[in-house]
C-alpha positions in Angstrom: 89.8 -39.3 64.3 87.0 -41.1 62.7 85.4 -41.6 59.5 82.3 -39.0 60.2 84.2 -36.8 62.3 86.8 -36.4 59.3 84.3 -36.0 56.8 83.2 -33.1 59.2 86.1 -31.2 59.3 87.0 -31.8 55.5 83.2 -30.4 54.9 84.0 -27.5 56.9 87.3 -27.0 54.5 85.6 -27.4 51.5 83.1 -24.8 52.7 85.2 -22.1 53.7 87.2 -22.3 50.6 84.3 -21.6 48.6 83.1 -18.9 51.2 86.3 -17.1 51.0 87.4 -17.3 47.6 83.8 -16.4 46.1 85.0 -12.9 45.7 88.1 -13.4 44.1 87.0 -16.4 41.8 84.4 -14.1 40.5 86.5 -11.6 38.5 89.2 -14.3 38.0 86.0 -16.5 36.0 84.4 -13.3 34.3 87.6 -12.2 33.0 89.1 -15.5 31.9 85.5 -16.1 30.1 86.1 -12.6 28.2 89.5 -13.5 27.0 88.3 -16.6 25.5 87.5 -14.2 22.9 90.7 -12.0 23.2 90.7 -11.1 19.2 87.2 -10.5 18.5 87.0 -8.3 22.1 89.4 -6.7 20.7 88.3 -5.6 17.3 84.9 -4.7 19.0 86.7 -2.5 21.4 89.5 -1.0 19.4 88.3 -1.3 16.0 90.8 1.5 14.6 93.5 -1.1 14.9 92.2 -3.1 12.5 90.9 -0.8 9.8 93.2 -2.7 6.8 92.9 -1.8 3.3 93.7 -5.5 2.2 95.7 -8.6 2.9 99.0 -8.1 0.8 102.4 -8.3 3.1 105.0 -6.3 2.1 108.6 -7.0 3.2 109.4 -6.6 7.3 112.2 -4.1 6.7 108.8 -1.7 4.9 106.8 -2.2 8.2 110.3 -1.5 10.8 111.2 1.7 9.1 107.8 3.0 9.2 107.4 2.2 12.9 110.3 3.4 13.8 109.0 7.0 12.9 106.1 6.7 15.2 108.4 5.6 18.2 110.2 8.1 20.6 113.8 8.6 20.9 115.6 5.6 22.6 112.6 3.3 22.0 113.8 -0.2 20.2 112.4 -2.7 17.9 111.6 -5.9 20.0 109.1 -8.0 17.8 107.3 -8.2 14.9 104.5 -9.7 14.1 102.8 -10.3 10.9 98.9 -10.5 10.1 96.5 -13.2 10.7 92.9 -13.3 9.9 92.9 -9.8 7.9 94.4 -8.4 10.6 97.4 -5.6 11.1 100.9 -6.4 11.6 101.8 -5.5 15.3 105.6 -4.2 16.2 106.5 -3.9 20.0 109.3 -1.5 21.0 110.8 -1.1 24.2 113.3 1.4 25.7 116.5 0.0 25.3 118.7 -0.3 28.7 115.7 0.5 31.3 114.5 -1.8 34.0 111.2 -2.7 35.0 109.7 -0.3 37.6 107.5 -3.4 38.7 106.9 -7.4 38.6 105.8 -8.9 35.6 106.0 -8.0 31.7 107.7 -4.7 31.0 105.7 -2.0 29.4 106.2 -1.7 25.3 105.0 0.5 22.7 102.5 -1.1 20.1 102.6 0.2 16.7 99.6 -1.2 14.7 100.3 -1.1 10.8 98.4 -1.5 7.4 99.9 -4.5 5.8 99.9 -3.5 2.2 100.7 0.2 2.4 102.7 -0.1 6.2 100.4 3.0 7.3 100.3 3.1 11.4 97.1 2.8 11.9 97.3 3.4 16.3 100.3 3.5 18.2 99.0 2.6 22.3 101.2 1.2 25.0 101.3 -2.3 25.7 98.9 -2.1 29.4 96.3 0.3 27.6 93.2 -0.5 26.5 90.3 -2.9 28.0 91.8 -6.2 27.1 94.9 -5.5 28.6 93.3 -4.6 31.5 91.6 -7.7 31.3 94.8 -9.8 31.1 96.2 -8.2 34.2 92.7 -8.5 36.1 93.0 -11.9 35.2 96.4 -12.5 36.0 97.0 -10.1 38.8 93.8 -9.0 40.1 95.3 -5.7 39.1 97.5 -5.6 42.3 100.9 -4.7 41.8 103.7 -6.9 42.7 101.4 -9.4 45.6 98.7 -10.1 42.7 100.5 -12.7 40.8 100.9 -14.6 43.5 97.2 -14.2 45.4 96.1 -15.6 42.1 98.8 -18.3 42.4 97.6 -19.3 45.7 93.9 -19.2 44.5 94.9 -21.7 42.5 96.2 -24.2 45.1 93.3 -23.7 47.1 91.0 -24.4 44.3 92.9 -27.6 43.8 92.0 -28.8 47.6 88.8 -27.8 47.2 88.5 -30.1 44.1 90.2 -32.9 46.3 87.9 -32.8 49.2 84.8 -32.2 47.3 85.3 -35.4 45.3 86.5 -36.9 49.1 82.9 -35.6 49.9 80.9 -36.7 47.1 82.0 -40.5 47.3 79.6 -42.2 48.9 79.9 -43.8 52.8 78.0 -46.8 51.2 77.8 -49.0 48.4 79.8 -48.4 45.1 81.0 -45.0 43.7 78.4 -45.3 40.7 75.8 -44.1 44.0 77.4 -40.9 43.6 76.2 -40.2 40.2 72.4 -40.7 41.7 70.4 -37.4 42.3 68.3 -37.7 45.3 71.2 -37.8 47.4 69.5 -35.5 49.8 66.3 -34.0 50.5 67.1 -30.5 49.4 67.4 -29.4 45.3 70.7 -27.2 45.8 72.6 -30.2 47.3 71.1 -32.8 45.1 72.8 -30.1 42.0 75.8 -29.3 44.1 76.7 -33.4 44.4 75.9 -33.6 40.5 77.3 -31.1 38.6 80.7 -30.5 40.8 81.7 -34.5 40.2 81.8 -33.5 36.3 83.4 -29.6 36.8 85.9 -31.2 39.6 88.5 -32.3 37.0 88.2 -29.8 34.4 88.2 -27.4 37.4 91.7 -29.0 39.3 93.0 -28.8 35.3 92.5 -25.0 35.2 93.2 -24.3 38.7 96.6 -26.0 38.0 98.0 -24.2 35.1 97.2 -21.1 36.9 99.0 -21.6 39.8 101.6 -23.0 37.3 101.7 -19.7 35.5 102.0 -17.9 38.7 104.6 -20.0 39.8 107.0 -20.9 37.0 110.0 -21.0 39.2 108.9 -23.8 40.5 109.0 -25.7 38.0 111.7 -24.1 36.0 114.9 -25.4 35.1 117.2 -22.7 36.2 117.5 -18.7 36.0 120.1 -18.8 33.1 117.6 -21.0 31.2 114.6 -18.8 31.8 116.9 -15.7 30.8 118.4 -17.4 27.7 114.5 -17.7 26.7 114.1 -13.5 26.6 114.9 -11.9 23.9 115.9 -8.7 23.9 115.2 -5.1 21.2 117.0 -5.2 18.4 120.2 -3.1 18.6 119.0 -1.0 15.4 115.3 1.0 14.5 
């Protein structure tokens, strides 16, 4: 295969990856951009969780006791997070002895407490609310079971797109610095694509790599035993 034929073939690969994945990349990009401001967005959407009366904190036992009164029978406290930036104390609880119904993080009951008084501000499921919806959309496209793998393969496809884009960007004649010139084509959109595509290729590759890494952690984890050892179970008593 000649060099010109190879460039044409890789151009078709690069083009169709962009066209086919555009409809999936748009919600991933928008949800990821929104989640950059996770805390600020959560404060706007659920202000009752952040209606704290001060920054003074009590002992962890006081929060555990207050949260226990708001939990259902059989739920055990699994995690306690102390406040940051004037926020609430957050306690996560899970039903003891229940296996997850589908892949992904198990559903938990989240209890938000006022730091100075241990008063319950809100009790809600971990999979509820707009911010959680965006997390699931970004991680699995709201598709139970297969969504996480789809997102991972999108990351792999985008890495291929970055490689092919850089290969096509590389000038066929002269030094590589010729590729930084703006006027490489008669069309404005093509020139813009060449110019901006080069500068975003590396960040886009890193984003795609980390997305695929998160979606397929089993390929990089040392062993199932080590992964299980890092998962903490619920506290025995409330």
